[in-house]
C-alpha positions as CSV (number, residue, x, y, z in Angstrom):
1,M,-96.4,124.5,-9.2
2,L,-97.1,122.9,-5.6
3,A,-96.4,119.4,-6.9
4,K,-93.3,120.4,-8.5
5,T,-91.9,122.1,-5.3
6,V,-92.8,119.0,-3.3
7,Q,-91.3,116.5,-5.8
8,Q,-88.2,118.6,-6.1
9,S,-87.8,118.6,-2.3
10,L,-88.3,114.9,-1.9
11,A,-86.0,114.2,-4.8
12,H,-83.1,115.5,-2.6
13,A,-83.9,112.7,-0.3
14,G,-84.2,110.0,-3.0
15,V,-87.9,109.8,-2.7
16,A,-90.3,110.0,-5.9
17,I,-93.9,110.7,-6.2
18,N,-95.7,107.9,-7.7
19,G,-92.3,106.1,-8.2
20,S,-91.8,102.3,-8.5
21,R,-89.4,101.8,-5.4
22,S,-90.7,100.5,-2.1
23,W,-89.9,103.9,-0.5
24,D,-91.6,106.0,-3.1
25,I,-94.8,107.9,-2.0
26,Q,-98.0,107.0,-3.9
27,V,-100.4,110.2,-3.8
28,H,-104.1,109.3,-3.8
29,D,-105.4,112.8,-3.3
30,K,-103.9,116.0,-5.2
31,R,-104.7,118.0,-2.1
32,W,-101.7,116.2,-0.6
33,F,-99.2,118.6,-2.1
34,R,-100.7,121.7,-0.6
35,R,-101.1,120.2,2.8
36,V,-97.6,119.0,3.1
37,L,-96.3,122.5,2.0
38,L,-98.3,124.2,4.4
39,E,-98.3,122.0,7.5
40,K,-95.1,120.2,6.9
41,N,-94.5,117.1,9.0
42,L,-97.8,117.3,10.7
43,G,-99.5,117.4,7.3
44,L,-97.5,114.6,6.1
45,G,-98.5,112.3,8.9
46,E,-102.2,113.5,9.1
47,S,-102.5,113.0,5.4
48,Y,-101.2,109.5,5.6
49,M,-103.7,108.7,8.4
50,D,-106.5,110.3,6.0
51,G,-105.5,107.9,3.1
52,W,-104.3,110.6,1.0
53,W,-101.0,108.8,0.3
54,D,-99.2,105.6,1.2
55,C,-96.0,104.0,0.8
56,E,-95.0,100.2,0.5
57,K,-92.3,100.6,3.0
58,I,-92.9,103.8,4.9
59,D,-90.0,103.0,7.5
60,E,-87.5,103.3,4.4
61,M,-89.1,106.4,3.1
62,I,-89.0,108.1,6.6
């Protein structure tokens, strides 16, 4: 349920989870979904620093 909610929200911005485009987010830790929903932008940034996700071209994703 959490993953689907986050995926739908990001889809509106043209970003996919574990997609093949350079701006798609690659999730490495399933806790990421909950953290982003609860902490929003702060959770997104801190989970990136923690290595829970990455993106080939983060500037394009943002």
